[in-house]
PyMOL Python script that loads the backbone (N, CA, C, O; Angstrom):
from pymol import cmd

cmd.read_pdbstr("""\
ATOM      1  N   MET A   1      -5.726 -30.759  11.734  1.00  0.00           N
ATOM      2  CA  MET A   1      -5.120 -31.290  10.401  1.00  0.00           C
ATOM      3  C   MET A   1      -5.534 -30.529   9.082  1.00  0.00           C
ATOM      4  O   MET A   1      -6.731 -30.476   8.800  1.00  0.00           O
ATOM      5  N   ASP A   2      -4.735 -30.026   8.385  1.00  0.00           N
ATOM      6  CA  ASP A   2      -5.280 -29.393   7.125  1.00  0.00           C
ATOM      7  C   ASP A   2      -5.130 -30.363   6.046  1.00  0.00           C
ATOM      8  O   ASP A   2      -4.538 -31.420   6.263  1.00  0.00           O
ATOM      9  N   LYS A   3      -5.653 -30.070   4.820  1.00  0.00           N
ATOM     10  CA  LYS A   3      -5.761 -30.859   3.701  1.00  0.00           C
ATOM     11  C   LYS A   3      -4.445 -31.438   3.247  1.00  0.00           C
ATOM     12  O   LYS A   3      -4.365 -32.597   2.838  1.00  0.00           O
ATOM     13  N   LEU A   4      -3.311 -30.542   3.332  1.00  0.00           N
ATOM     14  CA  LEU A   4      -2.021 -31.020   3.015  1.00  0.00           C
ATOM     15  C   LEU A   4      -1.558 -32.147   3.852  1.00  0.00           C
ATOM     16  O   LEU A   4      -1.078 -33.135   3.297  1.00  0.00           O
ATOM     17  N   ASP A   5      -1.665 -32.084   5.198  1.00  0.00           N
ATOM     18  CA  ASP A   5      -1.525 -33.170   6.081  1.00  0.00           C
ATOM     19  C   ASP A   5      -2.147 -34.448   5.696  1.00  0.00           C
ATOM     20  O   ASP A   5      -1.466 -35.470   5.613  1.00  0.00           O
ATOM     21  N   GLU A   6      -3.534 -34.431   5.434  1.00  0.00           N
ATOM     22  CA  GLU A   6      -4.282 -35.597   5.021  1.00  0.00           C
ATOM     23  C   GLU A   6      -3.721 -36.151   3.739  1.00  0.00           C
ATOM     24  O   GLU A   6      -3.671 -37.367   3.551  1.00  0.00           O
ATOM     25  N   ILE A   7      -3.281 -35.239   2.823  1.00  0.00           N
ATOM     26  CA  ILE A   7      -2.786 -35.785   1.523  1.00  0.00           C
ATOM     27  C   ILE A   7      -1.501 -36.547   1.733  1.00  0.00           C
ATOM     28  O   ILE A   7      -1.275 -37.588   1.117  1.00  0.00           O
ATOM     29  N   LEU A   8      -0.582 -35.977   2.684  1.00  0.00           N
ATOM     30  CA  LEU A   8       0.687 -36.586   2.874  1.00  0.00           C
ATOM     31  C   LEU A   8       0.617 -37.812   3.548  1.00  0.00           C
ATOM     32  O   LEU A   8       1.471 -38.683   3.378  1.00  0.00           O
ATOM     33  N   GLU A   9      -0.434 -37.954   4.376  1.00  0.00           N
ATOM     34  CA  GLU A   9      -0.638 -39.360   4.992  1.00  0.00           C
ATOM     35  C   GLU A   9      -0.979 -40.429   4.050  1.00  0.00           C
ATOM     36  O   GLU A   9      -0.565 -41.575   4.219  1.00  0.00           O
ATOM     37  N   VAL A  10      -1.739 -40.082   3.039  1.00  0.00           N
ATOM     38  CA  VAL A  10      -1.910 -41.066   1.952  1.00  0.00           C
ATOM     39  C   VAL A  10      -0.962 -41.289   0.791  1.00  0.00           C
ATOM     40  O   VAL A  10      -0.884 -42.361   0.189  1.00  0.00           O
ATOM     41  N   TYR A  11      -0.270 -40.243   0.523  1.00  0.00           N
ATOM     42  CA  TYR A  11       0.781 -40.257  -0.475  1.00  0.00           C
ATOM     43  C   TYR A  11       2.141 -40.085   0.038  1.00  0.00           C
ATOM     44  O   TYR A  11       2.819 -39.100  -0.253  1.00  0.00           O
ATOM     45  N   VAL A  12       2.562 -41.065   0.824  1.00  0.00           N
ATOM     46  CA  VAL A  12       3.666 -40.973   1.628  1.00  0.00           C
ATOM     47  C   VAL A  12       5.002 -41.024   0.762  1.00  0.00           C
ATOM     48  O   VAL A  12       6.024 -40.501   1.207  1.00  0.00           O
ATOM     49  N   ASP A  13       4.990 -41.557  -0.281  1.00  0.00           N
ATOM     50  CA  ASP A  13       6.208 -41.569  -1.257  1.00  0.00           C
ATOM     51  C   ASP A  13       6.308 -40.612  -2.351  1.00  0.00           C
ATOM     52  O   ASP A  13       7.177 -40.715  -3.217  1.00  0.00           O
ATOM     53  N   VAL A  14       5.375 -39.616  -2.330  1.00  0.00           N
ATOM     54  CA  VAL A  14       5.345 -38.750  -3.266  1.00  0.00           C
ATOM     55  C   VAL A  14       5.872 -37.291  -2.751  1.00  0.00           C
ATOM     56  O   VAL A  14       5.439 -36.819  -1.700  1.00  0.00           O
ATOM     57  N   GLU A  15       6.787 -36.640  -3.519  1.00  0.00           N
ATOM     58  CA  GLU A  15       7.376 -35.321  -3.261  1.00  0.00           C
ATOM     59  C   GLU A  15       6.755 -34.298  -4.001  1.00  0.00           C
ATOM     60  O   GLU A  15       7.199 -33.936  -5.091  1.00  0.00           O
ATOM     61  N   PHE A  16       5.609 -33.738  -3.400  1.00  0.00           N
ATOM     62  CA  PHE A  16       4.763 -32.785  -4.028  1.00  0.00           C
ATOM     63  C   PHE A  16       5.497 -31.448  -4.046  1.00  0.00           C
ATOM     64  O   PHE A  16       6.287 -31.167  -3.145  1.00  0.00           O
ATOM     65  N   GLN A  17       5.245 -30.610  -5.072  1.00  0.00           N
ATOM     66  CA  GLN A  17       5.862 -29.302  -4.980  1.00  0.00           C
ATOM     67  C   GLN A  17       4.705 -28.471  -4.288  1.00  0.00           C
ATOM     68  O   GLN A  17       3.541 -28.545  -4.681  1.00  0.00           O
ATOM     69  N   ILE A  18       5.059 -27.769  -3.355  1.00  0.00           N
ATOM     70  CA  ILE A  18       4.038 -27.175  -2.526  1.00  0.00           C
ATOM     71  C   ILE A  18       4.187 -25.605  -2.614  1.00  0.00           C
ATOM     72  O   ILE A  18       5.323 -25.140  -2.525  1.00  0.00           O
ATOM     73  N   ILE A  19       3.208 -24.841  -2.767  1.00  0.00           N
ATOM     74  CA  ILE A  19       3.252 -23.475  -2.973  1.00  0.00           C
ATOM     75  C   ILE A  19       3.064 -22.866  -1.424  1.00  0.00           C
ATOM     76  O   ILE A  19       2.014 -22.892  -0.781  1.00  0.00           O
ATOM     77  N   GLY A  20       4.304 -22.331  -1.004  1.00  0.00           N
ATOM     78  CA  GLY A  20       4.303 -21.801   0.474  1.00  0.00           C
ATOM     79  C   GLY A  20       3.246 -20.838   0.717  1.00  0.00           C
ATOM     80  O   GLY A  20       3.019 -19.941  -0.095  1.00  0.00           O
ATOM     81  N   GLY A  21       2.601 -20.971   1.770  1.00  0.00           N
ATOM     82  CA  GLY A  21       1.525 -19.902   2.419  1.00  0.00           C
ATOM     83  C   GLY A  21       0.373 -20.185   1.746  1.00  0.00           C
ATOM     84  O   GLY A  21      -0.490 -19.319   1.886  1.00  0.00           O
ATOM     85  N   HIS A  22       0.027 -21.277   0.941  1.00  0.00           N
ATOM     86  CA  HIS A  22      -1.291 -21.499   0.310  1.00  0.00           C
ATOM     87  C   HIS A  22      -1.980 -22.743   0.709  1.00  0.00           C
ATOM     88  O   HIS A  22      -3.004 -23.111   0.134  1.00  0.00           O
ATOM     89  N   ASN A  23      -1.435 -23.405   1.689  1.00  0.00           N
ATOM     90  CA  ASN A  23      -2.049 -24.727   2.068  1.00  0.00           C
ATOM     91  C   ASN A  23      -3.679 -24.729   1.985  1.00  0.00           C
ATOM     92  O   ASN A  23      -4.340 -25.679   1.564  1.00  0.00           O
ATOM     93  N   ASN A  24      -4.181 -23.558   2.439  1.00  0.00           N
ATOM     94  CA  ASN A  24      -5.718 -23.466   2.485  1.00  0.00           C
ATOM     95  C   ASN A  24      -6.447 -23.527   1.209  1.00  0.00           C
ATOM     96  O   ASN A  24      -7.668 -23.677   1.164  1.00  0.00           O
ATOM     97  N   ALA A  25      -5.603 -23.394   0.044  1.00  0.00           N
ATOM     98  CA  ALA A  25      -6.078 -23.463  -1.202  1.00  0.00           C
ATOM     99  C   ALA A  25      -5.973 -24.842  -1.885  1.00  0.00           C
ATOM    100  O   ALA A  25      -6.456 -25.028  -3.002  1.00  0.00           O
ATOM    101  N   ILE A  26      -5.318 -25.828  -1.174  1.00  0.00           N
ATOM    102  CA  ILE A  26      -5.330 -27.136  -1.833  1.00  0.00           C
ATOM    103  C   ILE A  26      -6.594 -27.815  -1.723  1.00  0.00           C
ATOM    104  O   ILE A  26      -7.210 -27.870  -0.658  1.00  0.00           O
ATOM    105  N   VAL A  27      -7.042 -28.392  -2.918  1.00  0.00           N
ATOM    106  CA  VAL A  27      -8.349 -28.903  -2.858  1.00  0.00           C
ATOM    107  C   VAL A  27      -8.194 -30.431  -3.219  1.00  0.00           C
ATOM    108  O   VAL A  27      -9.221 -31.108  -3.180  1.00  0.00           O
ATOM    109  N   GLY A  28      -6.995 -31.040  -3.569  1.00  0.00           N
ATOM    110  CA  GLY A  28      -6.865 -32.363  -3.856  1.00  0.00           C
ATOM    111  C   GLY A  28      -5.694 -32.740  -4.592  1.00  0.00           C
ATOM    112  O   GLY A  28      -4.785 -31.928  -4.769  1.00  0.00           O
ATOM    113  N   VAL A  29      -5.644 -33.970  -5.058  1.00  0.00           N
ATOM    114  CA  VAL A  29      -4.497 -34.527  -5.830  1.00  0.00           C
ATOM    115  C   VAL A  29      -4.916 -34.824  -7.254  1.00  0.00           C
ATOM    116  O   VAL A  29      -5.978 -35.429  -7.400  1.00  0.00           O
ATOM    117  N   GLY A  30      -4.232 -34.483  -8.301  1.00  0.00           N
ATOM    118  CA  GLY A  30      -4.562 -34.755  -9.564  1.00  0.00           C
ATOM    119  C   GLY A  30      -3.585 -36.106 -10.067  1.00  0.00           C
ATOM    120  O   GLY A  30      -2.464 -36.328  -9.611  1.00  0.00           O
ATOM    121  N   GLU A  31      -4.159 -36.799 -10.929  1.00  0.00           N
ATOM    122  CA  GLU A  31      -3.449 -37.891 -11.392  1.00  0.00           C
ATOM    123  C   GLU A  31      -3.722 -38.122 -12.775  1.00  0.00           C
ATOM    124  O   GLU A  31      -4.889 -37.940 -13.122  1.00  0.00           O
ATOM    125  N   ARG A  32      -2.907 -38.480 -13.628  1.00  0.00           N
ATOM    126  CA  ARG A  32      -3.090 -38.780 -15.098  1.00  0.00           C
ATOM    127  C   ARG A  32      -2.162 -39.856 -15.573  1.00  0.00           C
ATOM    128  O   ARG A  32      -1.062 -39.998 -15.040  1.00  0.00           O
ATOM    129  N   PHE A  33      -2.535 -40.558 -16.479  1.00  0.00           N
ATOM    130  CA  PHE A  33      -1.668 -41.646 -16.999  1.00  0.00           C
ATOM    131  C   PHE A  33      -0.282 -41.184 -17.459  1.00  0.00           C
ATOM    132  O   PHE A  33      -0.084 -40.244 -18.228  1.00  0.00           O
ATOM    133  N   GLY A  34       0.642 -41.951 -16.902  1.00  0.00           N
ATOM    134  CA  GLY A  34       2.084 -41.578 -17.278  1.00  0.00           C
ATOM    135  C   GLY A  34       2.699 -40.437 -16.600  1.00  0.00           C
ATOM    136  O   GLY A  34       3.711 -39.872 -17.016  1.00  0.00           O
ATOM    137  N   SER A  35       2.033 -40.105 -15.503  1.00  0.00           N
ATOM    138  CA  SER A  35       2.508 -38.794 -14.728  1.00  0.00           C
ATOM    139  C   SER A  35       2.479 -39.180 -13.215  1.00  0.00           C
ATOM    140  O   SER A  35       1.746 -40.085 -12.816  1.00  0.00           O
ATOM    141  N   GLU A  36       3.269 -38.492 -12.412  1.00  0.00           N
ATOM    142  CA  GLU A  36       3.275 -38.642 -11.073  1.00  0.00           C
ATOM    143  C   GLU A  36       2.131 -37.773 -10.457  1.00  0.00           C
ATOM    144  O   GLU A  36       1.736 -36.788 -11.081  1.00  0.00           O
ATOM    145  N   PRO A  37       1.583 -38.111  -9.243  1.00  0.00           N
ATOM    146  CA  PRO A  37       0.617 -37.177  -8.719  1.00  0.00           C
ATOM    147  C   PRO A  37       0.994 -35.868  -8.512  1.00  0.00           C
ATOM    148  O   PRO A  37       2.193 -35.624  -8.376  1.00  0.00           O
ATOM    149  N   PHE A  38       0.094 -34.895  -8.460  1.00  0.00           N
ATOM    150  CA  PHE A  38       0.436 -33.452  -8.301  1.00  0.00           C
ATOM    151  C   PHE A  38      -0.731 -32.783  -7.426  1.00  0.00           C
ATOM    152  O   PHE A  38      -1.889 -33.196  -7.493  1.00  0.00           O
ATOM    153  N   LEU A  39      -0.390 -31.855  -6.707  1.00  0.00           N
ATOM    154  CA  LEU A  39      -1.463 -31.014  -5.930  1.00  0.00           C
ATOM    155  C   LEU A  39      -2.326 -30.209  -6.929  1.00  0.00           C
ATOM    156  O   LEU A  39      -1.874 -29.773  -7.987  1.00  0.00           O
ATOM    157  N   ILE A  40      -3.506 -30.058  -6.547  1.00  0.00           N
ATOM    158  CA  ILE A  40      -4.410 -29.171  -7.211  1.00  0.00           C
ATOM    159  C   ILE A  40      -4.867 -28.066  -6.268  1.00  0.00           C
ATOM    160  O   ILE A  40      -5.397 -28.408  -5.210  1.00  0.00           O
ATOM    161  N   TYR A  41      -4.710 -26.740  -6.555  1.00  0.00           N
ATOM    162  CA  TYR A  41      -5.053 -25.693  -5.824  1.00  0.00           C
ATOM    163  C   TYR A  41      -6.245 -24.888  -6.402  1.00  0.00           C
ATOM    164  O   TYR A  41      -6.419 -24.872  -7.621  1.00  0.00           O
ATOM    165  N   ASP A  42      -7.017 -24.263  -5.616  1.00  0.00           N
ATOM    166  CA  ASP A  42      -8.156 -23.381  -6.053  1.00  0.00           C
ATOM    167  C   ASP A  42      -7.534 -22.151  -6.215  1.00  0.00           C
ATOM    168  O   ASP A  42      -7.093 -21.518  -5.256  1.00  0.00           O
ATOM    169  N   LYS A  43      -7.464 -21.735  -7.475  1.00  0.00           N
ATOM    170  CA  LYS A  43      -6.929 -20.417  -7.930  1.00  0.00           C
ATOM    171  C   LYS A  43      -7.599 -19.334  -7.213  1.00  0.00           C
ATOM    172  O   LYS A  43      -6.901 -18.444  -6.728  1.00  0.00           O
ATOM    173  N   ASP A  44      -8.879 -19.304  -7.087  1.00  0.00           N
ATOM    174  CA  ASP A  44      -9.519 -17.988  -6.406  1.00  0.00           C
ATOM    175  C   ASP A  44      -9.270 -17.970  -4.964  1.00  0.00           C
ATOM    176  O   ASP A  44      -9.342 -16.901  -4.357  1.00  0.00           O
ATOM    177  N   LEU A  45      -8.969 -19.121  -4.333  1.00  0.00           N
ATOM    178  CA  LEU A  45      -8.573 -18.940  -2.945  1.00  0.00           C
ATOM    179  C   LEU A  45      -7.031 -18.310  -2.784  1.00  0.00           C
ATOM    180  O   LEU A  45      -6.708 -17.597  -1.834  1.00  0.00           O
ATOM    181  N   ILE A  46      -6.278 -18.631  -3.697  1.00  0.00           N
ATOM    182  CA  ILE A  46      -4.959 -17.999  -3.768  1.00  0.00           C
ATOM    183  C   ILE A  46      -5.166 -16.771  -4.023  1.00  0.00           C
ATOM    184  O   ILE A  46      -4.696 -16.034  -3.157  1.00  0.00           O
ATOM    185  N   LEU A  47      -5.766 -16.164  -5.005  1.00  0.00           N
ATOM    186  CA  LEU A  47      -5.997 -14.758  -5.239  1.00  0.00           C
ATOM    187  C   LEU A  47      -6.546 -14.014  -4.005  1.00  0.00           C
ATOM    188  O   LEU A  47      -6.054 -12.951  -3.627  1.00  0.00           O
ATOM    189  N   GLU A  48      -7.570 -14.605  -3.402  1.00  0.00           N
ATOM    190  CA  GLU A  48      -8.024 -14.032  -2.203  1.00  0.00           C
ATOM    191  C   GLU A  48      -7.105 -13.998  -1.041  1.00  0.00           C
ATOM    192  O   GLU A  48      -7.320 -13.209  -0.121  1.00  0.00           O
ATOM    193  N   GLU A  49      -6.218 -14.708  -1.031  1.00  0.00           N
ATOM    194  CA  GLU A  49      -5.191 -14.716   0.041  1.00  0.00           C
ATOM    195  C   GLU A  49      -4.241 -13.480  -0.251  1.00  0.00           C
ATOM    196  O   GLU A  49      -3.854 -12.738   0.652  1.00  0.00           O
ATOM    197  N   PHE A  50      -3.886 -13.312  -1.625  1.00  0.00           N
ATOM    198  CA  PHE A  50      -3.067 -12.142  -1.900  1.00  0.00           C
ATOM    199  C   PHE A  50      -3.802 -10.763  -1.525  1.00  0.00           C
ATOM    200  O   PHE A  50      -3.210  -9.825  -0.991  1.00  0.00           O
ATOM    201  N   ILE A  51      -5.134 -10.753  -1.859  1.00  0.00           N
ATOM    202  CA  ILE A  51      -5.928  -9.590  -1.712  1.00  0.00           C
ATOM    203  C   ILE A  51      -5.916  -9.356  -0.184  1.00  0.00           C
ATOM    204  O   ILE A  51      -5.520  -8.269   0.239  1.00  0.00           O
ATOM    205  N   GLN A  52      -6.327 -10.314   0.659  1.00  0.00           N
ATOM    206  CA  GLN A  52      -6.498 -10.155   2.004  1.00  0.00           C
ATOM    207  C   GLN A  52      -5.239  -9.919   2.834  1.00  0.00           C
ATOM    208  O   GLN A  52      -5.132  -8.974   3.617  1.00  0.00           O
ATOM    209  N   ARG A  53      -4.323 -10.806   2.623  1.00  0.00           N
ATOM    210  CA  ARG A  53      -3.027 -10.793   3.268  1.00  0.00           C
ATOM    211  C   ARG A  53      -2.074  -9.784   2.838  1.00  0.00           C
ATOM    212  O   ARG A  53      -1.416  -9.145   3.659  1.00  0.00           O
ATOM    213  N   ASP A  54      -1.965  -9.602   1.469  1.00  0.00           N
ATOM    214  CA  ASP A  54      -0.945  -8.699   0.984  1.00  0.00           C
ATOM    215  C   ASP A  54      -1.525  -7.448   0.521  1.00  0.00           C
ATOM    216  O   ASP A  54      -0.808  -6.619  -0.039  1.00  0.00           O
ATOM    217  N   LYS A  55      -2.770  -7.244   0.708  1.00  0.00           N
ATOM    218  CA  LYS A  55      -3.550  -5.981   0.416  1.00  0.00           C
ATOM    219  C   LYS A  55      -3.399  -5.663  -1.170  1.00  0.00           C
ATOM    220  O   LYS A  55      -3.336  -4.500  -1.569  1.00  0.00           O
ATOM    221  N   MET A  56      -3.353  -6.634  -1.934  1.00  0.00           N
ATOM    222  CA  MET A  56      -3.329  -6.363  -3.455  1.00  0.00           C
ATOM    223  C   MET A  56      -4.573  -6.117  -3.974  1.00  0.00           C
ATOM    224  O   MET A  56      -5.559  -6.591  -3.409  1.00  0.00           O
ATOM    225  N   THR A  57      -4.679  -5.456  -4.953  1.00  0.00           N
ATOM    226  CA  THR A  57      -6.025  -5.359  -5.760  1.00  0.00           C
ATOM    227  C   THR A  57      -6.191  -6.673  -6.562  1.00  0.00           C
ATOM    228  O   THR A  57      -5.233  -7.418  -6.768  1.00  0.00           O
ATOM    229  N   TYR A  58      -7.390  -6.917  -6.986  1.00  0.00           N
ATOM    230  CA  TYR A  58      -7.655  -8.134  -7.840  1.00  0.00           C
ATOM    231  C   TYR A  58      -6.613  -8.227  -8.976  1.00  0.00           C
ATOM    232  O   TYR A  58      -5.938  -9.246  -9.128  1.00  0.00           O
ATOM    233  N   ASP A  59      -6.512  -7.281  -9.668  1.00  0.00           N
ATOM    234  CA  ASP A  59      -5.629  -7.131 -10.775  1.00  0.00           C
ATOM    235  C   ASP A  59      -4.051  -7.309 -10.565  1.00  0.00           C
ATOM    236  O   ASP A  59      -3.262  -7.803 -11.370  1.00  0.00           O
ATOM    237  N   GLU A  60      -3.794  -6.822  -9.376  1.00  0.00           N
ATOM    238  CA  GLU A  60      -2.367  -7.025  -8.853  1.00  0.00           C
ATOM    239  C   GLU A  60      -2.044  -8.510  -8.520  1.00  0.00           C
ATOM    240  O   GLU A  60      -1.000  -9.092  -8.815  1.00  0.00           O
ATOM    241  N   ALA A  61      -3.196  -9.068  -7.803  1.00  0.00           N
ATOM    242  CA  ALA A  61      -3.077 -10.339  -7.427  1.00  0.00           C
ATOM    243  C   ALA A  61      -3.000 -11.413  -8.561  1.00  0.00           C
ATOM    244  O   ALA A  61      -2.213 -12.358  -8.503  1.00  0.00           O
ATOM    245  N   LEU A  62      -3.857 -11.209  -9.580  1.00  0.00           N
ATOM    246  CA  LEU A  62      -3.977 -11.880 -10.752  1.00  0.00           C
ATOM    247  C   LEU A  62      -2.699 -11.860 -11.485  1.00  0.00           C
ATOM    248  O   LEU A  62      -2.252 -12.931 -11.897  1.00  0.00           O
ATOM    249  N   GLU A  63      -2.050 -10.743 -11.697  1.00  0.00           N
ATOM    250  CA  GLU A  63      -0.847 -10.574 -12.407  1.00  0.00           C
ATOM    251  C   GLU A  63       0.250 -11.292 -11.693  1.00  0.00           C
ATOM    252  O   GLU A  63       1.028 -12.020 -12.309  1.00  0.00           O
ATOM    253  N   TYR A  64       0.329 -11.095 -10.375  1.00  0.00           N
ATOM    254  CA  TYR A  64       1.354 -11.842  -9.483  1.00  0.00           C
ATOM    255  C   TYR A  64       1.234 -13.299  -9.694  1.00  0.00           C
ATOM    256  O   TYR A  64       2.223 -13.970  -9.989  1.00  0.00           O
ATOM    257  N   PHE A  65      -0.040 -13.852  -9.541  1.00  0.00           N
ATOM    258  CA  PHE A  65      -0.300 -15.209  -9.572  1.00  0.00           C
ATOM    259  C   PHE A  65       0.095 -15.769 -11.054  1.00  0.00           C
ATOM    260  O   PHE A  65       0.755 -16.807 -11.117  1.00  0.00           O
ATOM    261  N   SER A  66      -0.242 -15.196 -12.068  1.00  0.00           N
ATOM    262  CA  SER A  66      -0.167 -15.617 -13.380  1.00  0.00           C
ATOM    263  C   SER A  66       1.410 -15.650 -13.736  1.00  0.00           C
ATOM    264  O   SER A  66       1.868 -16.592 -14.382  1.00  0.00           O
ATOM    265  N   TYR A  67       2.236 -14.560 -13.281  1.00  0.00           N
ATOM    266  CA  TYR A  67       3.719 -14.599 -13.500  1.00  0.00           C
ATOM    267  C   TYR A  67       4.348 -15.497 -12.603  1.00  0.00           C
ATOM    268  O   TYR A  67       5.124 -16.330 -13.073  1.00  0.00           O
ATOM    269  N   ASN A  68       4.129 -15.457 -11.354  1.00  0.00           N
ATOM    270  CA  ASN A  68       5.142 -16.097 -10.339  1.00  0.00           C
ATOM    271  C   ASN A  68       4.643 -17.473 -10.031  1.00  0.00           C
ATOM    272  O   ASN A  68       5.467 -18.316  -9.674  1.00  0.00           O
ATOM    273  N   ILE A  69       3.423 -17.776 -10.131  1.00  0.00           N
ATOM    274  CA  ILE A  69       2.931 -19.277  -9.776  1.00  0.00           C
ATOM    275  C   ILE A  69       2.476 -19.999 -10.964  1.00  0.00           C
ATOM    276  O   ILE A  69       3.009 -21.070 -11.253  1.00  0.00           O
ATOM    277  N   LEU A  70       1.570 -19.522 -11.650  1.00  0.00           N
ATOM    278  CA  LEU A  70       1.186 -20.234 -12.787  1.00  0.00           C
ATOM    279  C   LEU A  70       2.260 -20.402 -13.935  1.00  0.00           C
ATOM    280  O   LEU A  70       2.365 -21.432 -14.601  1.00  0.00           O
ATOM    281  N   GLY A  71       3.000 -19.341 -14.081  1.00  0.00           N
ATOM    282  CA  GLY A  71       4.166 -19.540 -15.018  1.00  0.00           C
ATOM    283  C   GLY A  71       5.435 -20.245 -14.557  1.00  0.00           C
ATOM    284  O   GLY A  71       6.479 -20.297 -15.207  1.00  0.00           O
ATOM    285  N   SER A  72       5.231 -20.752 -13.419  1.00  0.00           N
ATOM    286  CA  SER A  72       6.413 -21.574 -12.947  1.00  0.00           C
ATOM    287  C   SER A  72       6.272 -23.024 -13.143  1.00  0.00           C
ATOM    288  O   SER A  72       5.297 -23.614 -12.676  1.00  0.00           O
ATOM    289  N   TYR A  73       7.221 -23.654 -13.830  1.00  0.00           N
ATOM    290  CA  TYR A  73       7.208 -25.209 -13.962  1.00  0.00           C
ATOM    291  C   TYR A  73       8.420 -25.629 -13.117  1.00  0.00           C
ATOM    292  O   TYR A  73       9.589 -25.266 -13.249  1.00  0.00           O
ATOM    293  N   VAL A  74       7.931 -26.401 -12.298  1.00  0.00           N
ATOM    294  CA  VAL A  74       8.955 -26.954 -11.368  1.00  0.00           C
ATOM    295  C   VAL A  74       9.083 -28.449 -11.296  1.00  0.00           C
ATOM    296  O   VAL A  74       9.346 -29.018 -10.237  1.00  0.00           O
ATOM    297  N   GLY A  75       8.897 -29.072 -12.413  1.00  0.00           N
ATOM    298  CA  GLY A  75       9.123 -30.498 -12.638  1.00  0.00           C
ATOM    299  C   GLY A  75       7.871 -31.289 -12.690  1.00  0.00           C
ATOM    300  O   GLY A  75       6.769 -30.756 -12.827  1.00  0.00           O
ATOM    301  N   GLU A  76       8.055 -32.584 -12.577  1.00  0.00           N
ATOM    302  CA  GLU A  76       6.974 -33.521 -12.693  1.00  0.00           C
ATOM    303  C   GLU A  76       5.883 -33.351 -11.880  1.00  0.00           C
ATOM    304  O   GLU A  76       4.760 -33.672 -12.270  1.00  0.00           O
ATOM    305  N   HIS A  77       6.119 -32.801 -10.600  1.00  0.00           N
ATOM    306  CA  HIS A  77       5.004 -32.591  -9.623  1.00  0.00           C
ATOM    307  C   HIS A  77       4.431 -31.174  -9.654  1.00  0.00           C
ATOM    308  O   HIS A  77       3.734 -30.845  -8.694  1.00  0.00           O
ATOM    309  N   THR A  78       4.616 -30.383 -10.539  1.00  0.00           N
ATOM    310  CA  THR A  78       4.246 -29.048 -10.681  1.00  0.00           C
ATOM    311  C   THR A  78       2.737 -29.079 -10.372  1.00  0.00           C
ATOM    312  O   THR A  78       2.021 -29.919 -10.917  1.00  0.00           O
ATOM    313  N   PRO A  79       2.283 -28.243  -9.570  1.00  0.00           N
ATOM    314  CA  PRO A  79       0.831 -28.169  -9.217  1.00  0.00           C
ATOM    315  C   PRO A  79      -0.072 -27.792 -10.505  1.00  0.00           C
ATOM    316  O   PRO A  79       0.396 -27.320 -11.542  1.00  0.00           O
ATOM    317  N   ALA A  80      -1.307 -28.046 -10.302  1.00  0.00           N
ATOM    318  CA  ALA A  80      -2.310 -27.464 -11.259  1.00  0.00           C
ATOM    319  C   ALA A  80      -3.385 -26.660 -10.434  1.00  0.00           C
ATOM    320  O   ALA A  80      -3.556 -26.778  -9.220  1.00  0.00           O
ATOM    321  N   PHE A  81      -4.033 -25.885 -11.216  1.00  0.00           N
ATOM    322  CA  PHE A  81      -4.952 -24.833 -10.656  1.00  0.00           C
ATOM    323  C   PHE A  81      -6.330 -25.028 -11.140  1.00  0.00           C
ATOM    324  O   PHE A  81      -6.536 -25.205 -12.341  1.00  0.00           O
ATOM    325  N   ILE A  82      -7.256 -25.007 -10.304  1.00  0.00           N
ATOM    326  CA  ILE A  82      -8.688 -25.008 -10.807  1.00  0.00           C
ATOM    327  C   ILE A  82      -9.502 -23.829 -10.490  1.00  0.00           C
ATOM    328  O   ILE A  82      -9.312 -23.201  -9.449  1.00  0.00           O
ATOM    329  N   THR A  83     -10.438 -23.491 -11.379  1.00  0.00           N
ATOM    330  CA  THR A  83     -11.248 -22.403 -11.204  1.00  0.00           C
ATOM    331  C   THR A  83     -12.738 -23.033 -10.870  1.00  0.00           C
ATOM    332  O   THR A  83     -13.386 -23.634 -11.727  1.00  0.00           O
ATOM    333  N   MET A  84     -13.158 -22.844  -9.653  1.00  0.00           N
ATOM    334  CA  MET A  84     -14.533 -23.441  -9.347  1.00  0.00           C
ATOM    335  C   MET A  84     -15.670 -22.619 -10.031  1.00  0.00           C
ATOM    336  O   MET A  84     -15.744 -21.413  -9.793  1.00  0.00           O
ATOM    337  N   VAL A  85     -16.403 -23.117 -10.725  1.00  0.00           N
ATOM    338  CA  VAL A  85     -17.627 -22.288 -11.280  1.00  0.00           C
ATOM    339  C   VAL A  85     -18.948 -22.961 -10.861  1.00  0.00           C
ATOM    340  O   VAL A  85     -20.026 -22.469 -11.195  1.00  0.00           O
TER     341      VAL A  85
END
""", "prot")
cmd.dss("prot")
cmd.show_as("cartoon", "prot")
cmd.util.cbc("prot")
cmd.orient("prot")
């Protein structure tokens, strides 16, 4: 069972926006006052997936992520991204 499956067992009535192919980068669920819950992804794990799976350079992966993922608003359940330091 991966992290997404665990989350979906707890948040049964939430329709999360899921970034296909990156379930391994889900680190949890974010909540804030006046907002629906949303998934939180580890940005570095997504970049690493692009580098390993798609053979992108770091700069290519960052550009693709910034434009196609970070730059996409898909409604109230739009995911958030964290950089672990």
